[in-house]
C-alpha positions in Angstrom: 84.5 67.0 79.6 84.7 67.9 83.8 87.4 69.4 85.0 89.8 67.5 87.2 89.4 68.3 90.7 93.1 68.6 91.2 95.8 70.4 89.8 98.2 67.1 90.7 97.9 63.7 91.7 101.1 62.1 93.0 99.5 58.4 92.8 100.0 55.1 94.5 103.5 56.3 96.4 104.3 55.0 100.5 103.8 58.5 102.4 106.1 59.2 105.1 105.6 61.6 108.0 107.0 62.0 111.3 104.6 59.6 113.0 103.5 57.5 110.1 104.2 55.6 106.9 101.3 54.8 104.5 100.6 54.0 100.7 98.2 56.9 99.7 97.9 59.2 97.0 98.6 63.0 97.3 96.7 65.4 95.7 97.6 69.1 95.3 95.7 72.2 94.2 97.5 75.0 93.9 100.0 75.8 96.5 99.2 73.4 99.0 98.5 70.0 99.8 94.8 69.8 99.4 93.8 65.4 100.2 96.0 62.9 101.2 94.2 59.4 100.7 93.5 56.5 98.9 91.7 56.6 95.4 91.6 60.3 95.0 90.3 61.9 92.2 91.8 63.2 88.9 94.3 65.6 88.4 95.1 67.7 85.7 98.7 66.3 85.6 99.6 62.6 87.4 102.7 61.5 88.7 102.9 57.7 89.6 104.4 57.4 92.6 104.4 53.0 92.6 107.6 51.5 94.4 108.6 55.4 95.7 108.6 57.3 98.8 106.5 60.7 99.1 107.9 62.2 101.6 108.0 66.0 102.9 110.9 68.6 101.1 113.8 69.2 103.4 114.4 71.8 105.1 117.8 73.1 106.1 118.0 75.3 108.8 121.8 76.4 109.0 123.2 77.3 105.5 125.9 80.3 104.6 124.6 81.3 101.4 126.3 84.3 99.5 127.6 85.6 102.5 130.7 87.6 103.6 132.7 86.3 105.9 134.2 88.9 108.5 137.4 88.7 107.1 136.0 89.9 103.7 135.7 86.5 101.9 133.1 85.9 99.8 131.9 81.9 99.8 131.4 80.2 96.4 127.6 80.3 96.2 125.1 82.7 95.3 121.7 81.6 96.3 120.9 80.7 92.7 123.8 78.3 93.1 123.3 77.0 96.7 119.6 76.7 96.3 120.0 74.3 93.1 122.1 72.0 94.9 119.8 72.2 97.3 116.9 71.3 95.1 119.0 68.3 93.7 119.1 66.9 96.8 115.7 67.3 98.0 115.6 70.0 100.0 112.7 72.7 99.1 113.6 75.1 102.4 116.7 76.9 103.9 117.2 79.3 106.8 120.1 81.3 106.0 122.4 84.1 107.4 122.2 87.7 107.1 125.7 88.4 108.9 126.3 91.4 110.6 130.0 92.7 111.1 131.3 95.2 113.5 130.6 98.7 112.5 127.0 97.7 110.3 124.0 98.2 111.0 121.6 95.4 111.5 118.7 96.6 109.2 120.8 97.5 106.1 122.6 94.0 106.7 118.9 92.5 106.6 117.8 94.4 103.7 120.7 93.4 101.2 120.9 90.0 101.5 117.0 89.9 100.9 117.9 91.8 97.7 120.5 89.0 96.8 117.6 86.1 97.9 115.0 87.9 95.8 117.0 87.8 92.5 118.5 84.4 93.0 116.4 81.9 95.1 115.0 78.9 93.8 113.3 77.4 96.9 111.1 79.0 99.5 113.8 80.6 102.2 114.1 82.6 106.1 117.3 84.4 107.9 119.1 84.0 111.0 120.4 87.6 111.9 124.0 86.9 113.2 124.6 89.6 115.6 128.4 90.5 115.6 128.3 94.0 117.6 125.1 94.5 119.9 124.9 98.4 120.4 122.3 100.0 122.3 120.4 100.5 118.9 120.8 97.0 118.2 119.6 95.6 121.1 116.5 98.0 121.7 115.4 99.4 118.4 116.8 96.8 115.4 116.1 93.9 116.8 112.7 93.8 118.1 112.0 96.0 114.5 113.1 93.2 112.9 111.8 90.2 114.6 107.8 92.0 114.4 109.0 91.9 110.1 109.5 88.0 110.4 113.0 87.4 111.4 112.7 85.3 114.2 115.9 83.9 115.1 119.2 85.2 115.8 122.9 83.6 115.8 126.0 84.4 118.1 129.5 83.2 118.0 131.2 82.3 121.3 134.5 82.3 119.2 136.4 84.3 116.0 138.0 86.9 116.5 136.2 89.3 114.4 132.3 88.8 115.2 132.6 86.7 118.6 130.6 88.2 121.4 131.8 87.9 125.4 129.9 86.8 128.1 128.4 90.4 128.7 126.9 91.1 125.4 125.8 87.8 124.7 123.4 88.2 127.7 122.7 91.0 126.3 121.4 89.4 123.5 119.5 86.5 125.3 117.6 89.7 127.1 116.5 91.1 123.9 115.6 88.1 122.1 113.4 87.0 125.0 111.7 90.3 124.9 111.2 90.0 121.4 110.2 86.0 121.4 113.1 85.2 119.1 115.0 81.7 118.8 118.8 82.7 119.7 121.1 80.3 117.8 125.0 79.7 119.0 128.2 78.8 117.8 129.5 77.5 121.4 133.2 76.4 121.4 135.8 78.5 124.3 137.9 80.9 122.3 140.7 81.1 124.2 141.3 77.5 124.2 141.1 77.7 120.8 143.1 80.4 120.3 145.7 79.4 122.7 145.9 76.0 121.1 146.4 77.3 117.5 149.2 79.3 118.2 151.5 76.9 120.2 150.7 74.7 117.1 151.7 77.0 114.7 154.7 78.4 117.0 155.9 74.9 116.5 155.5 74.3 113.0 152.7 72.3 113.0 150.8 74.4 109.8 148.8 71.5 107.8 145.2 71.4 107.4 144.9 68.3 109.6 146.2 70.5 112.7 143.0 72.0 113.1 141.6 69.2 114.2 144.0 69.2 117.0 143.4 73.1 117.2 140.2 72.5 119.0 140.4 70.2 121.8 137.3 68.3 122.7 136.9 70.7 126.3 136.4 73.8 124.2 133.1 72.7 123.3 131.8 71.2 126.6 133.3 74.1 128.3 131.3 76.4 126.4 128.2 74.6 126.0 128.2 75.0 130.0 128.6 78.4 130.2 125.7 78.9 127.3 123.2 76.9 129.1 124.1 78.4 132.7 123.0 82.4 131.1 120.0 80.4 128.9 119.0 79.5 132.6 119.7 83.0 134.1 117.4 84.7 132.0 115.1 82.2 131.1 115.8 82.0 127.3 115.6 79.3 124.9 118.6 78.6 122.8 119.8 76.5 120.1 123.2 74.9 119.9 124.6 74.7 116.4 127.0 71.6 115.1 127.3 69.5 117.9 130.5 67.4 117.2 131.5 65.4 120.5 130.0 62.6 122.6 130.5 64.7 125.3 129.0 68.0 124.1 125.7 65.6 123.7 125.7 64.5 126.9 125.6 68.6 128.6 122.8 68.7 126.3 121.2 65.7 127.7 121.8 66.8 131.2 120.3 70.4 130.5 117.2 68.9 128.7 116.9 66.7 131.4 116.5 69.5 133.9 113.9 71.4 132.0 115.6 74.0 130.5 114.6 74.9 126.5 117.7 74.1 124.8 117.9 72.9 121.5 120.7 70.9 119.3 121.5 69.8 116.2 124.4 68.0 114.4 125.6 67.9 111.0 126.4 65.2 108.7 130.0 65.8 108.5 130.0 64.6 112.4 128.3 61.8 111.4 130.1 60.7 108.2 133.4 61.9 108.5 136.4 61.8 111.3 139.3 63.9 111.7 141.4 61.8 109.4 139.9 63.1 106.7 142.0 65.8 106.8 145.3 64.4 107.0 145.7 64.4 103.2 148.4 65.4 101.2 149.8 69.3 100.9 146.7 71.3 101.2 144.0 69.0 99.9 142.8 68.3 103.6 141.3 72.5 103.4 138.5 71.2 101.7 137.7 69.1 104.9 138.2 71.7 107.7 135.2 73.2 109.4 134.4 74.1 113.1 134.1 72.4 115.6 136.0 70.0 113.4 135.3 66.6 112.4 136.1 64.1 115.7 136.2 60.5 116.2 134.2 57.4 115.1 133.1 57.5 118.4 131.5 60.4 118.3 129.6 59.7 115.4 128.4 56.6 117.6 126.9 58.8 120.7 125.4 61.6 118.0 123.8 58.7 116.3 122.8 57.7 119.6 121.9 61.3 120.9 119.7 61.7 118.0 117.7 58.5 118.5 117.3 59.8 122.0 115.7 63.0 120.8 118.4 64.9 122.6 119.5 66.2 119.3 116.4 67.5 117.1 117.4 68.6 113.8 120.5 67.7 111.0 121.1 70.9 109.5 124.1 70.7 106.5 126.2 74.0 107.7 126.8 74.5 104.0 129.7 76.9 104.0 130.9 76.6 100.4 134.8 78.2 99.8 136.3 76.9 96.6 140.3 75.4 97.1 141.9 78.3 95.4 142.7 82.3 95.9 138.9 83.2 96.0 138.6 81.0 99.0 140.6 78.5 101.0 143.8 79.6 99.6 143.7 83.2 100.0 146.6 83.4 101.8 148.8 81.6 99.2 148.9 78.3 98.3 150.6 77.1 101.1 149.0 78.3 104.0 148.6 77.4 107.4 145.4 76.3 109.0 144.5 79.3 110.9 144.8 81.2 107.7 142.4 78.5 105.8 138.6 79.5 105.4 136.5 77.2 107.5 133.5 75.6 105.9 132.5 72.5 103.9 129.7 72.5 101.0 126.5 70.3 102.0 123.5 71.3 100.6 123.2 68.8 98.2 124.3 65.9 100.1 122.8 65.8 103.1 119.3 64.3 102.3 121.0 61.8 100.3 123.8 60.6 102.8 121.0 60.3 105.7 118.6 58.6 103.5 121.1 56.2 102.5 122.0 55.5 106.2 118.3 56.3 107.8 116.3 54.4 105.2 118.2 52.2 102.9 120.8 51.4 105.6 117.4 50.9 108.7 119.4 53.3 111.0 116.4 55.0 112.9 113.8 54.5 110.0 111.9 57.0 107.6 109.9 58.5 110.1 112.7 59.6 112.2 114.7 60.8 108.7 111.8 62.8 108.2 111.2 64.6 111.8 115.3 65.4 111.2 115.4 66.6 108.2 112.1 68.3 107.9 109.6 68.4 110.7 111.5 69.1 113.8 113.0 72.2 111.7 110.1 73.6 110.8 108.2 73.1 114.0 111.2 74.3 115.9 111.8 77.3 113.8 107.9 78.4 113.1 108.3 78.0 109.3 104.1 77.3 109.5 103.5 75.3 106.6 106.4 73.5 105.6 108.0 70.1 106.8 105.4 67.8 106.6 102.8 66.0 104.1 99.9 66.8 105.4 96.3 68.3 104.1 96.9 72.6 104.3 100.8 72.6 104.5 102.2 73.9 101.4 103.1 70.9 98.3 106.9 71.1 99.1 107.1 67.3 98.3 110.3 65.0 97.0 109.4 61.8 95.8 112.4 59.4 96.5 113.1 56.6 94.5 114.7 54.1 97.1 116.2 51.9 94.3 118.2 54.6 92.9 121.9 55.1 92.9 124.2 57.9 93.1 128.3 58.5 93.5 129.4 61.9 94.4 132.1 63.2 92.3 134.2 66.8 92.2 132.9 66.4 88.5 129.1 66.5 89.1 128.8 68.7 92.4 125.7 71.4 91.5 127.0 74.2 94.1 129.7 76.8 93.2 132.4 74.8 95.3 133.6 72.7 92.8 134.2 69.9 95.0 132.5 67.2 96.8 133.3 66.2 100.5 132.6 63.1 99.8 134.2 62.0 96.5 133.6 58.3 95.3 130.6 57.4 98.2 127.6 56.0 96.5 124.5 56.4 98.3 121.3 54.2 97.9 118.3 56.7 97.1 117.9 59.3 95.6 114.8 62.4 95.0 113.8 62.0 91.3 110.9 64.5 91.4 110.6 67.6 93.7 107.9 70.3 94.4 108.1 73.4 95.9 104.3 75.0 96.5 102.9 72.6 94.3 105.7 73.7 91.0 107.7 70.9 89.9 111.1 71.8 90.3 112.9 69.4 89.3 112.2 66.1 87.2 114.3 63.6 86.0 118.1 65.5 87.1 116.8 68.9 85.2 115.6 71.8 87.0 112.5 73.2 85.8 112.2 76.6 88.2 113.8 80.0 87.6 116.2 82.0 89.9 113.9 84.2 92.5 111.1 81.5 92.0 111.8 81.2 96.1 110.0 83.3 98.5 110.7 84.8 101.9 109.1 83.1 104.8 108.3 85.6 107.3 107.9 84.5 111.0 108.4 84.7 114.6 109.9 82.6 117.5 107.3 80.6 117.8 106.7 78.3 120.7 110.4 77.2 121.1 111.7 80.2 121.5 109.0 81.4 124.4 110.8 81.5 127.9 109.3 78.8 130.5 108.3 81.1 132.8 110.4 79.8 135.8 112.7 82.2 136.5 115.8 81.6 138.2 116.7 82.1 142.0 119.3 85.2 140.5 116.6 86.9 138.3 113.0 86.5 140.5 111.9 89.6 142.0 110.2 88.0 145.2 113.5 86.8 146.5 115.9 89.8 145.3 114.6 92.6 147.5 112.2 93.3 144.9 115.1 94.1 141.9 113.2 93.5 138.3 116.1 93.0 136.2 114.1 91.1 133.5 
């Protein structure tokens, strides 16, 4: 008997990429896609995908996993539990964070997170390096060495007391990234506005979780976006703006991109499917829906959908930030904390793809190719993840087979991560990934995880094309216009 030419053939499904939708077989040999076409030869194993969609596994480029907060609070997920949740939701690659706090040396921080991921991850992964302490050694030695080692992106915060960097330090980081060709991702809100609003609210007795939404004025987002865009333009360093929440914020990004600046931006499912009213619940229950920036209004939801359609926002990430509603998490300060004492963040790794599939594919909003673009292809391209993000010959066989007729209702009892609850209890979605492959290995089948902790691999990368400066120096930095001074 002749040997089958392929290890696996996914037979008769509808393949979708960011540009095309067509019926085809997909053949896998080893860890990669070997062929895409009709009537392909047999595989040692075959999967009947007739009536189903064959899509690239999701790439979630913003996940807080097994991460220690600046306040010393560990979030609810290990790499094993978080990536298990990711797989159930059709995500096969994550970018998590190696979080530096003041006083920590960046190389040790990165190695510590590497050790956690090597032990637990079930999907492939990379890291954003959070830089909170930009010492001279960090800027001149550690960042260049770590980018060469495959860590092609940096995250900075413009708010939060213990980890924010001021404008001068942010410019230092932007220039260090420029010299190393790394992407800079930014949590951009005006710290002073938020701190001032929060103080006045608490002093007047407005302490319930719902007042968290009030404490982050809309202008705190747009002001910080404009300031960040100006700094990016000054030193010609591309940036990614994380978790855009307002219509006005999306408009700032549209304007900057229209001027030819290399500004990228994302939003998250909670800004598309929740509003600030979700925080208005009895007692401390609203704490489950606290995140920063906070969720906004239905009008903002529509503006963000429009921005996704126009390409002003390029990706949708989960911003998975899981904290249990108990003394280990959101209630660390006691059973009746004020909103300033409650850890910010929502779980979301498992629901990102199904929520978007339900709206975009089942509901017809923007369509399946745009779904693939936002959830897999664009993040893989922007963050230079090489063989991830598309169904194409030579790519890693990271594949999710979606049953468009399957229905799933989210509940606290079935939440697969370590948080113990879902942000969407009782919500039913149509469409579900019934089979998921990671590098050609079946990772999820019939609701069961088939791979073991530690099977995920680190993806080494540099910043890639997205992180490459435009080459158009501002007049303030151009030696020809500033008496020969060289500042970059």
